[in-house]
MMTF fields as JSON, N, C-alpha, C and O atoms, coordinates in Angstrom:
{
  "mmtfVersion": "1.0.0",
  "mmtfProducer": "UNKNOWN",
  "numBonds": 363,
  "numAtoms": 364,
  "numGroups": 91,
  "numChains": 1,
  "numModels": 1,
  "chainsPerModel": [1],
  "groupsPerChain": [91],
  "chainIdList": ["A"],
  "bondAtomList": [4, 2, 8, 6, 12, 10, 16, 14, 20, 18, 24, 22, 28, 26, 32, 30, 36, 34, 40, 38, 44, 42, 48, 46, 52, 50, 56, 54, 60, 58, 64, 62, 68, 66, 72, 70, 76, 74, 80, 78, 84, 82, 88, 86, 92, 90, 96, 94, 100, 98, 104, 102, 108, 106, 112, 110, 116, 114, 120, 118, 124, 122, 128, 126, 132, 130, 136, 134, 140, 138, 144, 142, 148, 146, 152, 150, 156, 154, 160, 158, 164, 162, 168, 166, 172, 170, 176, 174, 180, 178, 184, 182, 188, 186, 192, 190, 196, 194, 200, 198, 204, 202, 208, 206, 212, 210, 216, 214, 220, 218, 224, 222, 228, 226, 232, 230, 236, 234, 240, 238, 244, 242, 248, 246, 252, 250, 256, 254, 260, 258, 264, 262, 268, 266, 272, 270, 276, 274, 280, 278, 284, 282, 288, 286, 292, 290, 296, 294, 300, 298, 304, 302, 308, 306, 312, 310, 316, 314, 320, 318, 324, 322, 328, 326, 332, 330, 336, 334, 340, 338, 344, 342, 348, 346, 352, 350, 356, 354, 360, 358],
  "bondOrderList": [1, 1, 1, 1, 1, 1, 1, 1, 1, 1, 1, 1, 1, 1, 1, 1, 1, 1, 1, 1, 1, 1, 1, 1, 1, 1, 1, 1, 1, 1, 1, 1, 1, 1, 1, 1, 1, 1, 1, 1, 1, 1, 1, 1, 1, 1, 1, 1, 1, 1, 1, 1, 1, 1, 1, 1, 1, 1, 1, 1, 1, 1, 1, 1, 1, 1, 1, 1, 1, 1, 1, 1, 1, 1, 1, 1, 1, 1, 1, 1, 1, 1, 1, 1, 1, 1, 1, 1, 1, 1],
  "groupList": [{"groupName": "MET", "atomNameList": ["N", "CA", "C", "O"], "elementList": ["N", "C", "C", "O"], "formalChargeList": [0, 0, 0, 0], "bondAtomList": [1, 0, 2, 1, 3, 2], "bondOrderList": [1, 1, 2], "singleLetterCode": "M", "chemCompType": "L-PEPTIDE LINKING"}, {"groupName": "LEU", "atomNameList": ["N", "CA", "C", "O"], "elementList": ["N", "C", "C", "O"], "formalChargeList": [0, 0, 0, 0], "bondAtomList": [1, 0, 2, 1, 3, 2], "bondOrderList": [1, 1, 2], "singleLetterCode": "L", "chemCompType": "L-PEPTIDE LINKING"}, {"groupName": "TRP", "atomNameList": ["N", "CA", "C", "O"], "elementList": ["N", "C", "C", "O"], "formalChargeList": [0, 0, 0, 0], "bondAtomList": [1, 0, 2, 1, 3, 2], "bondOrderList": [1, 1, 2], "singleLetterCode": "W", "chemCompType": "L-PEPTIDE LINKING"}, {"groupName": "GLY", "atomNameList": ["N", "CA", "C", "O"], "elementList": ["N", "C", "C", "O"], "formalChargeList": [0, 0, 0, 0], "bondAtomList": [1, 0, 2, 1, 3, 2], "bondOrderList": [1, 1, 2], "singleLetterCode": "G", "chemCompType": "PEPTIDE LINKING"}, {"groupName": "ALA", "atomNameList": ["N", "CA", "C", "O"], "elementList": ["N", "C", "C", "O"], "formalChargeList": [0, 0, 0, 0], "bondAtomList": [1, 0, 2, 1, 3, 2], "bondOrderList": [1, 1, 2], "singleLetterCode": "A", "chemCompType": "L-PEPTIDE LINKING"}, {"groupName": "LYS", "atomNameList": ["N", "CA", "C", "O"], "elementList": ["N", "C", "C", "O"], "formalChargeList": [0, 0, 0, 0], "bondAtomList": [1, 0, 2, 1, 3, 2], "bondOrderList": [1, 1, 2], "singleLetterCode": "K", "chemCompType": "L-PEPTIDE LINKING"}, {"groupName": "PRO", "atomNameList": ["N", "CA", "C", "O"], "elementList": ["N", "C", "C", "O"], "formalChargeList": [0, 0, 0, 0], "bondAtomList": [1, 0, 2, 1, 3, 2], "bondOrderList": [1, 1, 2], "singleLetterCode": "P", "chemCompType": "L-PEPTIDE LINKING"}, {"groupName": "SER", "atomNameList": ["N", "CA", "C", "O"], "elementList": ["N", "C", "C", "O"], "formalChargeList": [0, 0, 0, 0], "bondAtomList": [1, 0, 2, 1, 3, 2], "bondOrderList": [1, 1, 2], "singleLetterCode": "S", "chemCompType": "L-PEPTIDE LINKING"}, {"groupName": "PHE", "atomNameList": ["N", "CA", "C", "O"], "elementList": ["N", "C", "C", "O"], "formalChargeList": [0, 0, 0, 0], "bondAtomList": [1, 0, 2, 1, 3, 2], "bondOrderList": [1, 1, 2], "singleLetterCode": "F", "chemCompType": "L-PEPTIDE LINKING"}, {"groupName": "ASP", "atomNameList": ["N", "CA", "C", "O"], "elementList": ["N", "C", "C", "O"], "formalChargeList": [0, 0, 0, 0], "bondAtomList": [1, 0, 2, 1, 3, 2], "bondOrderList": [1, 1, 2], "singleLetterCode": "D", "chemCompType": "L-PEPTIDE LINKING"}, {"groupName": "THR", "atomNameList": ["N", "CA", "C", "O"], "elementList": ["N", "C", "C", "O"], "formalChargeList": [0, 0, 0, 0], "bondAtomList": [1, 0, 2, 1, 3, 2], "bondOrderList": [1, 1, 2], "singleLetterCode": "T", "chemCompType": "L-PEPTIDE LINKING"}, {"groupName": "ARG", "atomNameList": ["N", "CA", "C", "O"], "elementList": ["N", "C", "C", "O"], "formalChargeList": [0, 0, 0, 0], "bondAtomList": [1, 0, 2, 1, 3, 2], "bondOrderList": [1, 1, 2], "singleLetterCode": "R", "chemCompType": "L-PEPTIDE LINKING"}, {"groupName": "VAL", "atomNameList": ["N", "CA", "C", "O"], "elementList": ["N", "C", "C", "O"], "formalChargeList": [0, 0, 0, 0], "bondAtomList": [1, 0, 2, 1, 3, 2], "bondOrderList": [1, 1, 2], "singleLetterCode": "V", "chemCompType": "L-PEPTIDE LINKING"}, {"groupName": "ASN", "atomNameList": ["N", "CA", "C", "O"], "elementList": ["N", "C", "C", "O"], "formalChargeList": [0, 0, 0, 0], "bondAtomList": [1, 0, 2, 1, 3, 2], "bondOrderList": [1, 1, 2], "singleLetterCode": "N", "chemCompType": "L-PEPTIDE LINKING"}, {"groupName": "GLU", "atomNameList": ["N", "CA", "C", "O"], "elementList": ["N", "C", "C", "O"], "formalChargeList": [0, 0, 0, 0], "bondAtomList": [1, 0, 2, 1, 3, 2], "bondOrderList": [1, 1, 2], "singleLetterCode": "E", "chemCompType": "L-PEPTIDE LINKING"}, {"groupName": "ILE", "atomNameList": ["N", "CA", "C", "O"], "elementList": ["N", "C", "C", "O"], "formalChargeList": [0, 0, 0, 0], "bondAtomList": [1, 0, 2, 1, 3, 2], "bondOrderList": [1, 1, 2], "singleLetterCode": "I", "chemCompType": "L-PEPTIDE LINKING"}, {"groupName": "GLN", "atomNameList": ["N", "CA", "C", "O"], "elementList": ["N", "C", "C", "O"], "formalChargeList": [0, 0, 0, 0], "bondAtomList": [1, 0, 2, 1, 3, 2], "bondOrderList": [1, 1, 2], "singleLetterCode": "Q", "chemCompType": "L-PEPTIDE LINKING"}, {"groupName": "TYR", "atomNameList": ["N", "CA", "C", "O"], "elementList": ["N", "C", "C", "O"], "formalChargeList": [0, 0, 0, 0], "bondAtomList": [1, 0, 2, 1, 3, 2], "bondOrderList": [1, 1, 2], "singleLetterCode": "Y", "chemCompType": "L-PEPTIDE LINKING"}, {"groupName": "HIS", "atomNameList": ["N", "CA", "C", "O"], "elementList": ["N", "C", "C", "O"], "formalChargeList": [0, 0, 0, 0], "bondAtomList": [1, 0, 2, 1, 3, 2], "bondOrderList": [1, 1, 2], "singleLetterCode": "H", "chemCompType": "L-PEPTIDE LINKING"}],
  "groupTypeList": [0, 1, 2, 3, 4, 0, 5, 0, 6, 7, 8, 9, 4, 0, 0, 0, 10, 1, 9, 7, 11, 3, 12, 1, 3, 8, 13, 1, 7, 8, 8, 14, 13, 14, 10, 14, 1, 15, 3, 16, 17, 8, 9, 15, 1, 13, 3, 2, 1, 14, 16, 3, 15, 15, 1, 6, 5, 15, 13, 1, 8, 3, 15, 9, 14, 12, 3, 5, 4, 18, 14, 18, 15, 16, 7, 3, 5, 7, 16, 3, 5, 15, 12, 15, 14, 10, 7, 13, 13, 11, 5],
  "groupIdList": [1, 2, 3, 4, 5, 6, 7, 8, 9, 10, 11, 12, 13, 14, 15, 16, 17, 18, 19, 20, 21, 22, 23, 24, 25, 26, 27, 28, 29, 30, 31, 32, 33, 34, 35, 36, 37, 38, 39, 40, 41, 42, 43, 44, 45, 46, 47, 48, 49, 50, 51, 52, 53, 54, 55, 56, 57, 58, 59, 60, 61, 62, 63, 64, 65, 66, 67, 68, 69, 70, 71, 72, 73, 74, 75, 76, 77, 78, 79, 80, 81, 82, 83, 84, 85, 86, 87, 88, 89, 90, 91],
  "secStructList": [7, 2, 2, 2, 2, 2, 2, 1, 7, 7, 7, 7, 1, 2, 2, 2, 2, 6, 6, 6, 7, 7, 7, 7, 7, 7, 7, 7, 6, 6, 6, 6, 6, 6, 2, 2, 2, 2, 2, 2, 2, 2, 2, 2, 2, 2, 2, 2, 2, 2, 2, 1, 1, 7, 7, 7, 7, 5, 7, 7, 7, 7, 4, 4, 4, 2, 2, 2, 2, 2, 6, 6, 6, 6, 1, 1, 7, 7, 7, 1, 5, 7, 7, 7, 7, 7, 4, 4, 4, 7, 7],
  "xCoordList": [-47.687, -47.594, -49.001, -49.213, -50.016, -51.166, -51.795, -52.528, -51.406, -51.975, -51.383, -52.298, -50.468, -50.485, -51.193, -51.831, -50.866, -52.352, -53.893, -54.584, -54.308, -55.183, -55.58, -56.793, -54.936, -54.669, -54.458, -54.613, -54.014, -53.165, -55.01, -55.881, -54.927, -56.177, -56.197, -55.154, -58.112, -58.149, -58.819, -59.595, -58.214, -58.9, -59.647, -59.529, -60.359, -60.75, -59.754, -59.526, -58.838, -57.95, -58.858, -58.207, -60.106, -60.868, -60.987, -61.043, -60.999, -61.592, -60.124, -60.105, -59.076, -57.386, -57.572, -57.479, -57.897, -57.973, -58.277, -57.688, -59.233, -60.009, -59.657, -60.047, -58.718, -58.424, -56.821, -56.211, -56.362, -55.067, -53.885, -52.725, -54.377, -53.645, -53.328, -53.936, -51.82, -51.079, -50.441, -50.035, -50.501, -49.833, -48.518, -48.639, -47.31, -46.198, -45.147, -45.143, -44.506, -44.033, -42.358, -42.403, -41.012, -39.943, -39.481, -39.039, -39.202, -38.52, -37.109, -37.183, -35.555, -34.073, -33.396, -32.199, -34.312, -33.716, -32.14, -30.981, -32.547, -32.254, -30.785, -30.06, -30.535, -29.667, -28.3, -27.246, -28.874, -27.768, -26.598, -25.96, -26.009, -24.634, -23.938, -22.774, -24.826, -24.062, -23.677, -23.966, -23.005, -22.333, -21.813, -22.178, -20.925, -20.186, -21.379, -21.252, -22.2, -23.216, -23.959, -24.483, -24.28, -25.053, -24.239, -24.727, -22.515, -21.745, -21.84, -21.984, -21.806, -21.843, -23.185, -23.391, -23.852, -25.583, -25.349, -25.942, -24.557, -24.425, -23.917, -24.586, -22.498, -21.973, -22.052, -21.142, -23.394, -24.061, -25.119, -25.062, -25.969, -26.641, -25.877, -26.114, -24.88, -24.234, -23.746, -23.961, -23.319, -22.634, -24.336, -24.36, -25.321, -26.106, -26.518, -26.693, -26.602, -26.937, -26.037, -26.579, -24.52, -23.336, -23.576, -22.867, -23.874, -24.258, -25.771, -26.043, -26.466, -27.391, -28.762, -29.894, -28.171, -29.545, -30.664, -31.389, -31.05, -31.487, -31.388, -30.296, -32.588, -32.395, -33.463, -34.58, -33.078, -34.081, -35.044, -34.728, -35.704, -36.841, -37.477, -38.468, -36.699, -36.999, -37.734, -37.264, -39.068, -39.403, -39.161, -39.526, -38.502, -38.67, -38.914, -38.86, -39.433, -40.626, -39.53, -38.721, -39.986, -39.254, -40.276, -41.464, -39.78, -40.363, -41.615, -42.67, -41.515, -42.777, -43.864, -44.999, -43.446, -44.512, -44.858, -44.889, -45.106, -45.328, -47.146, -47.573, -47.827, -49.239, -48.987, -49.648, -47.957, -48.311, -47.594, -48.033, -46.529, -45.972, -47.23, -47.569, -48.143, -49.306, -49.781, -49.135, -50.456, -51.178, -50.934, -51.627, -49.438, -48.845, -48.736, -48.314, -48.93, -49.194, -50.68, -50.957, -51.393, -53.161, -53.164, -53.759, -52.881, -53.198, -52.932, -53.165, -52.686, -52.216, -51.385, -51.076, -50.963, -50.194, -48.456, -47.727, -47.859, -46.963, -46.108, -46.47, -45.077, -44.054, -42.351, -42.053, -41.861, -40.423, -40.684, -41.481, -39.562, -39.63, -39.519, -39.039, -40.267, -41.033, -40.514, -41.09, -38.874, -38.124, -38.907, -39.398, -39.089, -39.182, -38.104, -37.732, -36.82, -35.955, -36.189, -37.232, -35.362, -35.469, -34.453, -33.251, -34.719, -34.072, -32.197, -31.259, -32.218, -30.897, -29.854, -28.676, -30.776, -30.116, -30.96, -31.043, -31.564, -31.687, -30.699, -30.255, -30.375, -29.65, -30.277, -29.754],
  "yCoordList": [-33.295, -33.864, -34.433, -35.433, -33.663, -33.196, -34.252, -35.226, -33.875, -34.158, -35.692, -36.486, -36.198, -37.402, -38.565, -39.558, -38.109, -38.643, -38.972, -39.952, -37.484, -37.479, -38.62, -38.801, -39.567, -40.057, -41.709, -42.649, -41.858, -42.987, -43.467, -42.91, -44.643, -45.658, -45.905, -45.902, -46.34, -46.271, -48.011, -48.513, -48.653, -49.685, -50.145, -49.422, -51.366, -51.739, -52.539, -53.274, -52.11, -53.427, -54.068, -54.92, -54.364, -55.312, -56.584, -57.789, -56.1, -57.278, -57.224, -58.019, -56.895, -56.887, -58.459, -59.507, -58.026, -59.567, -60.623, -61.7, -60.361, -61.365, -62.084, -63.229, -61.189, -61.769, -62.307, -62.963, -61.913, -62.397, -61.639, -62.033, -60.599, -59.179, -57.994, -57.518, -57.766, -56.679, -55.385, -55.191, -54.707, -53.194, -53.35, -53.54, -53.134, -53.02, -51.472, -51.3, -50.699, -50.215, -49.809, -49.96, -49.392, -49.14, -47.872, -47.82, -46.791, -46.113, -46.642, -47.35, -46.445, -46.792, -45.981, -45.858, -45.076, -43.246, -43.268, -42.947, -43.609, -42.819, -43.702, -43.218, -44.668, -45.742, -45.085, -44.862, -44.855, -44.382, -43.557, -43.349, -43.034, -42.834, -44.183, -44.539, -44.782, -45.344, -47.475, -48.534, -47.173, -47.893, -49.038, -50.201, -48.304, -49.658, -50.961, -52.152, -50.192, -50.947, -51.6, -52.489, -51.516, -52.04, -53.071, -54.117, -52.798, -54.014, -54.747, -55.955, -54.411, -55.525, -56.639, -57.824, -55.648, -57.034, -57.527, -58.593, -57.13, -57.81, -59.192, -60.193, -58.877, -60.084, -60.697, -61.416, -60.502, -61.378, -62.343, -63.572, -61.663, -62.059, -63.195, -64.27, -63.142, -63.937, -65.214, -66.421, -64.618, -66.123, -66.806, -67.966, -66.466, -67.208, -68.114, -69.333, -67.403, -68.131, -69.227, -70.223, -69.383, -70.661, -71.109, -72.108, -70.99, -71.639, -72.739, -73.746, -72.24, -72.562, -72.233, -72.614, -71.196, -70.918, -70.643, -71.625, -69.264, -69.067, -69.759, -70.106, -69.948, -70.766, -69.984, -70.452, -68.952, -68.537, -69.508, -70.673, -69.387, -69.633, -69.354, -68.638, -70.085, -69.587, -70.627, -71.73, -70.023, -70.886, -70.688, -69.9, -71.676, -71.519, -72.041, -73.271, -71.106, -71.719, -71.072, -70.146, -72.194, -71.677, -71.024, -71.287, -69.943, -69.356, -69.924, -69.299, -71.237, -71.803, -72.114, -72.491, -71.937, -72.024, -70.768, -70.533, -70.021, -68.741, -68.486, -67.842, -69.426, -69.514, -70.196, -69.641, -71.632, -72.226, -71.191, -71.037, -70.434, -69.713, -68.893, -68.811, -68.093, -67.175, -68.501, -68.675, -69.085, -69.964, -70.33, -70.665, -70.077, -70.543, -69.4, -69.767, -67.753, -66.838, -66.165, -65.529, -66.772, -66.325, -67.796, -67.391, -68.691, -69.702, -69.059, -69.503, -68.54, -67.764, -68.216, -67.483, -69.763, -70.568, -70.261, -71.032, -69.53, -69.554, -68.337, -67.236, -69.102, -68.083, -67.955, -68.645, -67.42, -67.26, -65.781, -64.889, -66.325, -65.631, -66.522, -67.651, -65.66, -66.52, -66.277, -65.547, -67.193, -66.606, -67.204, -68.315, -66.589, -67.566, -67.292, -66.511, -67.696, -68.483, -68.387, -68.911, -67.803, -67.921, -69.043, -69.054, -69.549, -70.659, -70.41, -71.013, -69.575, -69.266, -68.902, -68.549, -69.139, -68.935, -70.163, -70.061, -71.218, -72.433, -73.248, -73.476, -73.699, -74.966, -76.63, -77.645],
  "zCoordList": [-41.966, -41.333, -41.563, -42.249, -40.888, -40.981, -42.409, -42.234, -43.488, -44.764, -44.541, -44.763, -44.269, -44.081, -43.091, -43.44, -41.761, -40.923, -41.454, -41.176, -42.577, -42.765, -43.77, -43.673, -44.822, -45.628, -45.162, -45.941, -43.507, -43.241, -42.754, -42.086, -43.446, -43.159, -41.977, -41.324, -41.106, -39.981, -39.93, -40.743, -38.697, -38.859, -37.277, -36.287, -37.265, -35.474, -35.78, -36.741, -34.181, -33.639, -33.181, -32.577, -32.967, -32.348, -33.434, -33.192, -34.312, -35.936, -36.239, -37.179, -36.114, -35.666, -35.394, -36.032, -34.052, -33.065, -33.559, -33.468, -34.117, -34.44, -35.765, -35.993, -36.843, -37.596, -37.423, -38.267, -36.266, -36.24, -36.941, -37.06, -37.329, -37.973, -36.817, -35.858, -37.57, -36.423, -37.124, -38.27, -36.167, -37.236, -35.717, -34.507, -36.689, -35.86, -36.617, -37.836, -35.842, -36.16, -35.623, -34.402, -35.988, -35.558, -35.396, -36.543, -34.945, -35.012, -34.578, -33.574, -35.189, -34.605, -34.902, -34.639, -35.703, -35.492, -34.371, -34.635, -33.545, -32.802, -32.325, -31.455, -32.808, -33.417, -33.758, -33.162, -35.142, -36.138, -35.586, -36.617, -34.714, -34.365, -33.69, -33.876, -32.944, -32.058, -32.635, -32.078, -33.834, -34.615, -33.421, -33.252, -32.76, -31.701, -30.766, -30.485, -30.598, -30.091, -30.667, -29.997, -31.829, -32.887, -33.32, -33.747, -33.223, -33.517, -32.395, -32.581, -31.412, -30.139, -30.344, -30.08, -30.895, -30.641, -31.676, -31.839, -32.696, -34.299, -33.373, -33.112, -32.978, -32.409, -31.423, -31.01, -30.725, -29.627, -30.778, -30.756, -31.657, -32.528, -32.983, -32.434, -34.017, -34.588, -33.139, -33.037, -32.588, -31.634, -31.412, -31.823, -31.019, -30.947, -32.355, -32.365, -33.269, -34.584, -34.716, -35.195, -34.37, -35.079, -33.424, -33.306, -32.825, -31.201, -31.493, -30.838, -32.503, -32.208, -31.632, -31.93, -30.484, -29.406, -30.55, -30.71, -31.587, -32.47, -33.879, -34.329, -34.571, -35.96, -36.94, -37.161, -37.408, -38.642, -39.014, -38.769, -39.334, -39.877, -41.553, -41.69, -42.933, -43.636, -44.777, -45.056, -45.427, -46.002, -47.91, -48.783, -47.828, -49.871, -50.503, -50.487, -51.664, -52.567, -53.725, -53.664, -54.991, -56.246, -57.04, -56.853, -58.173, -59.157, -59.474, -59.37, -59.906, -60.185, -59.095, -59.387, -57.903, -56.615, -55.983, -54.775, -56.909, -56.534, -55.792, -54.834, -56.904, -56.33, -55.011, -54.134, -54.359, -52.926, -52.088, -50.948, -52.48, -51.456, -51.074, -49.893, -52.378, -51.571, -50.64, -49.607, -50.829, -50.105, -48.617, -47.657, -48.914, -47.504, -46.786, -45.689, -46.772, -46.683, -45.892, -44.875, -47.094, -46.879, -45.62, -44.622, -45.497, -44.084, -42.718, -41.593, -42.891, -41.619, -40.466, -39.526, -40.623, -40.475, -40.922, -40.297, -41.64, -42.197, -40.737, -40.322, -40.405, -39.53, -40.367, -41.341, -40.028, -40.444, -42.007, -42.295, -42.483, -43.931, -44.766, -44.666, -46.145, -47.298, -48.626, -49.432, -48.978, -50.304, -51.354, -51.156, -52.475, -53.655, -53.821, -52.946, -55.01, -55.306, -57.04, -57.429, -58.026, -58.949, -60.054, -59.789, -60.718, -60.923, -61.13, -60.607, -61.85, -61.274, -59.999, -59.937, -59.148, -57.676, -57.077, -55.853, -57.558, -56.788, -57.171, -58.295, -56.027, -55.394, -55.88, -55.421]
}
């Protein structure tokens, strides 16, 4: 654990704020045996999706638009998930 901590990069929280960057981590291991509770949460989320209460934000780019997708990420204005579709999956 000590070796891992020593290898961890350091960062300046103020610079991250100025650059609109962040670090986020989750430890969900305590839910490992809570399958009934997680099922209830998924049922609630699915209901919200079906009712249009929450709307996923997905930005689709074709494999030939990888550069454009990267520019979108770099712009700092991207929201949601960015998905690159191969020509086999493109509709």
